[in-house]
C-alpha positions as CSV (number, residue, x, y, z in Angstrom):
1,M,71.4,-29.5,-20.0
2,S,69.7,-26.2,-20.3
3,T,68.5,-24.3,-17.3
4,A,65.2,-22.5,-17.3
5,T,65.1,-18.9,-16.2
6,L,62.7,-18.3,-13.4
7,T,60.7,-15.1,-13.4
8,P,59.3,-14.0,-10.1
9,A,55.5,-13.9,-9.9
10,P,53.9,-10.6,-9.3
11,A,53.4,-9.9,-5.7
12,A,49.8,-9.9,-4.3
13,A,48.4,-6.8,-2.8
14,P,49.1,-6.8,0.9
15,A,46.3,-7.3,3.4
16,G,44.5,-4.1,4.0
17,A,46.2,-2.5,1.1
18,D,45.9,1.1,0.3
19,D,43.2,2.0,-2.2
20,T,45.8,3.6,-4.6
21,R,47.8,0.4,-4.8
22,I,44.7,-1.7,-5.7
23,G,43.5,0.6,-8.5
24,L,40.1,1.8,-9.6
25,R,39.0,-1.5,-11.2
26,G,40.0,-3.5,-8.1
27,N,38.3,-1.1,-5.8
28,L,35.1,-1.3,-7.8
29,R,35.2,-5.1,-7.8
30,H,35.7,-5.1,-4.0
31,L,32.9,-2.6,-3.6
32,G,30.5,-4.7,-5.6
33,A,31.4,-7.9,-3.7
34,L,31.0,-6.3,-0.3
35,T,27.8,-4.7,-1.3
36,R,26.4,-8.1,-2.3
37,R,27.6,-9.4,1.0
38,N,25.7,-6.8,2.9
39,L,22.5,-7.4,0.9
40,M,22.8,-11.1,1.4
41,R,23.0,-10.5,5.1
42,I,19.7,-8.7,4.9
43,K,18.2,-11.6,2.8
44,A,19.4,-14.1,5.4
45,D,17.9,-11.9,8.2
46,P,14.7,-10.4,6.9
47,E,13.8,-9.1,10.4
48,S,16.5,-6.5,9.9
49,M,14.1,-4.8,7.4
50,L,11.3,-4.4,9.9
51,D,12.4,-0.9,10.9
52,A,12.4,0.2,7.2
53,L,9.0,-1.4,6.5
54,L,7.0,-0.7,9.7
55,V,8.4,2.5,11.2
56,P,7.1,4.7,8.4
57,V,3.6,3.1,8.7
58,I,3.6,3.5,12.5
59,M,4.7,7.2,12.2
60,I,1.9,8.0,9.7
61,V,-0.8,6.3,11.7
62,L,0.4,7.7,15.0
63,F,0.8,11.4,14.0
64,V,-1.9,11.8,11.4
65,Y,-4.7,10.0,13.2
66,V,-3.7,10.9,16.8
67,F,-2.4,14.5,16.4
68,G,-3.7,15.5,13.0
69,G,-7.0,17.0,14.1
70,A,-5.4,18.9,16.9
71,M,-2.4,20.2,14.9
72,A,-4.1,21.2,11.6
73,G,-7.9,21.0,12.1
74,D,-8.3,17.9,9.9
75,Q,-6.3,14.9,9.2
76,H,-5.8,15.3,5.4
77,T,-4.4,18.8,5.8
78,Y,-1.9,17.5,8.4
79,M,-1.0,14.6,6.2
80,Q,-0.1,17.0,3.4
81,Y,2.1,18.9,5.9
82,M,3.8,16.1,7.8
83,V,4.3,13.2,5.4
84,P,6.8,15.1,3.2
85,G,8.8,15.9,6.3
86,L,8.8,12.2,7.3
87,L,11.1,11.6,4.3
88,G,13.8,13.4,6.2
89,T,13.2,11.8,9.6
90,T,13.0,8.3,8.0
91,G,16.4,8.8,6.3
92,L,17.8,10.1,9.6
93,N,16.7,7.0,11.5
94,L,18.1,4.6,9.0
95,A,21.4,6.5,8.6
96,M,22.0,6.6,12.4
97,A,21.4,2.8,12.6
98,L,24.4,2.3,10.4
99,G,26.8,3.2,13.1
100,T,25.4,0.5,15.4
101,G,25.9,-2.2,12.8
102,L,29.5,-1.0,12.1
103,N,30.3,-1.1,15.8
104,T,29.0,-4.7,16.0
105,D,31.2,-5.7,13.1
106,F,34.2,-4.5,15.0
107,Q,33.1,-6.2,18.2
108,T,32.4,-9.6,16.5
109,G,35.6,-9.8,14.6
110,V,34.3,-9.2,11.1
111,M,36.7,-6.3,10.6
112,D,39.6,-8.5,11.8
113,R,38.8,-10.8,8.8
114,F,38.7,-7.9,6.4
115,R,42.0,-6.7,7.7
116,T,43.7,-9.9,6.5
117,L,42.3,-9.6,3.0
118,P,43.8,-7.6,0.1
119,I,40.8,-5.2,-0.2
120,G,40.6,-1.4,-0.3
121,R,39.5,0.1,3.0
122,S,37.2,2.5,1.3
123,A,35.2,-0.3,-0.2
124,V,34.1,-1.5,3.3
125,L,32.6,1.8,4.3
126,L,31.1,2.6,0.9
127,S,29.5,-0.8,0.6
128,K,27.7,-0.3,3.9
129,M,26.5,3.1,2.7
130,I,25.1,1.6,-0.6
131,A,23.3,-1.1,1.2
132,E,21.8,1.4,3.7
133,T,20.8,3.7,0.9
134,L,18.9,0.8,-0.8
135,R,17.1,0.1,2.6
136,A,16.2,3.8,2.6
137,V,14.7,3.6,-0.9
138,V,12.5,0.7,0.3
139,A,11.4,2.7,3.4
140,F,10.6,5.7,1.2
141,A,8.5,3.6,-1.1
142,V,6.5,2.2,1.8
143,L,6.1,5.6,3.3
144,I,4.9,7.2,0.1
145,G,2.8,4.3,-1.1
146,F,1.0,3.9,2.3
147,S,0.4,7.7,2.5
148,M,-1.1,7.7,-1.0
149,V,-3.5,4.9,0.0
150,L,-4.6,7.0,2.9
151,G,-5.2,10.0,0.7
152,L,-1.9,11.9,0.2
153,D,-2.1,14.2,-2.8
154,V,1.2,14.4,-4.8
155,A,0.3,17.7,-6.5
156,G,3.8,18.2,-7.8
157,G,3.7,15.0,-9.9
158,P,6.1,12.1,-10.1
159,L,9.2,14.1,-11.1
160,K,9.0,16.4,-8.1
161,L,8.3,13.5,-5.9
162,L,11.4,11.8,-7.1
163,A,13.3,15.0,-6.6
164,A,12.1,15.0,-2.9
165,V,13.2,11.4,-2.5
166,G,16.6,12.1,-4.1
167,L,17.2,15.2,-1.9
168,S,16.4,13.1,1.2
169,L,18.8,10.4,0.1
170,V,21.6,13.0,-0.4
171,F,21.1,14.4,3.0
172,G,20.8,11.0,4.6
173,S,24.0,9.9,3.0
174,S,25.8,12.8,4.7
175,L,24.5,11.7,8.0
176,M,25.8,8.1,7.4
177,W,29.3,9.5,7.8
178,V,28.3,10.9,11.2
179,S,26.8,7.6,12.2
180,M,29.9,5.6,11.0
181,L,32.2,8.0,12.9
182,L,30.2,7.4,16.1
183,G,30.2,3.6,15.5
184,M,34.0,3.6,15.3
185,S,34.6,6.0,18.1
186,L,32.4,4.5,20.8
187,R,33.1,1.3,22.6
188,S,29.8,-0.6,22.4
189,A,26.7,-0.8,20.3
190,Q,24.6,0.4,23.2
191,A,26.7,3.5,23.5
192,V,26.3,4.2,19.8
193,Q,22.5,3.8,20.1
194,G,22.4,6.1,23.0
195,M,24.5,8.8,21.3
196,S,22.4,8.4,18.2
197,M,19.3,9.1,20.1
198,L,20.8,12.2,21.6
199,V,21.5,13.4,18.0
200,M,18.2,12.4,16.5
201,M,15.7,13.6,19.1
202,P,16.5,17.4,19.0
203,L,16.9,17.3,15.2
204,Q,13.6,15.5,14.7
205,F,11.3,17.3,17.1
206,G,13.1,20.6,17.1
207,S,12.2,21.0,13.4
208,S,9.3,21.9,11.1
209,I,8.5,18.3,10.4
210,F,5.6,17.9,12.9
211,A,4.7,21.5,13.7
212,K,5.1,25.0,12.3
213,P,8.0,26.9,13.9
214,T,5.7,30.0,14.5
215,S,3.8,28.0,17.1
216,M,7.0,27.4,19.2
217,P,8.7,29.6,21.8
218,G,11.1,32.1,20.5
219,W,14.3,30.3,21.5
220,L,13.0,27.0,20.0
221,E,11.8,28.7,16.8
222,A,15.3,30.1,16.3
223,F,16.8,26.7,16.6
224,T,14.2,25.2,14.3
225,K,14.8,27.7,11.6
226,H,18.5,26.8,11.5
227,N,17.9,23.0,11.8
228,P,18.9,21.3,8.5
229,L,16.0,18.9,8.9
230,S,13.6,21.9,8.8
231,A,15.1,22.9,5.5
232,L,14.8,19.3,4.2
233,A,11.2,19.1,5.4
234,D,10.3,22.5,3.8
235,A,11.9,21.5,0.5
236,C,10.2,18.1,0.3
237,R,6.9,19.7,1.3
238,A,7.2,22.3,-1.4
239,L,8.1,19.8,-4.1
240,I,5.3,17.3,-3.2
241,N,2.6,20.0,-2.8
242,D,3.8,21.9,-5.9
243,Q,4.7,25.1,-3.9
244,P,7.6,27.5,-4.3
245,V,10.8,25.9,-3.1
246,G,12.7,29.1,-2.3
247,N,16.2,28.5,-0.9
248,S,15.4,25.3,0.9
249,V,16.8,22.9,-1.6
250,L,20.1,24.9,-1.8
251,T,20.2,25.0,2.0
252,V,19.9,21.2,2.2
253,L,22.6,20.6,-0.4
254,I,25.0,23.0,1.4
255,W,24.3,21.3,4.7
256,A,24.9,17.9,3.2
257,A,28.2,19.0,1.5
258,A,29.4,20.6,4.8
259,I,28.6,17.6,6.9
260,T,30.3,15.2,4.4
261,A,33.3,17.4,4.1
262,V,33.8,17.5,7.9
263,T,32.9,13.9,8.9
264,A,33.9,11.8,5.9
265,P,37.7,12.4,6.3
266,L,37.4,11.9,10.1
267,A,35.5,8.6,9.6
268,V,38.0,7.3,7.0
269,A,40.9,8.3,9.2
270,R,39.3,6.5,12.2
271,F,38.7,3.4,10.1
272,R,42.3,3.3,8.9
273,K,43.5,3.7,12.5
274,R,41.3,0.8,13.7
275,T,42.1,-1.5,10.8
């Protein structure tokens, strides 16, 4: 009687496997699956899109029609000044909300389930960033569309408008790393929300989004001129209104690269430690 030679089956990737062991194709497959999961969660909970849909509308109505006349003399002039800057603050608000959701995933045991699966760790974080970027695109579309209905003049044309949106997405993506780092470093979602507010408030209102820096006290004007949101607001304003851009676009890209270079490795290391 002949005996069959048994060949051992290839070993499956261990749970929580390193990205280099899974390979590029496997990581991309996991990234796609987790991104679909995050988008399906939004579909199952449409209320989670309310901030992306309603906050831009509320901001425009509140600032243009309440403060527009006092700030710029007439509402249309202030709309041309403020709305481009709202691209930056809308991206900031959505980016900082990412950390709260990530913290909730750790608290509810979602990450414990991921830890037992043979998926690349980077796919978990990147899939959340992709889903949040898509939410930002929807928010920007609502912001620009509603502003144009109210009379926003896009003098720079569609290409420069898309450039302003793209620049806002690049800068917002860098802030997502900051948000995720906070979400994995603080103990509760409430703490993440509180810390996010401490980060957002000075950046938003200590910038050139809502008022010109020359109208501020000297110490605040100095802070505003070095605030990356001011550079982003100035760049978007120049692109949409078809004005000289200067160094503002380069400044935003440098800030985005620097923030990502510092916080992305810290966020990844923190994620690996917790999983």
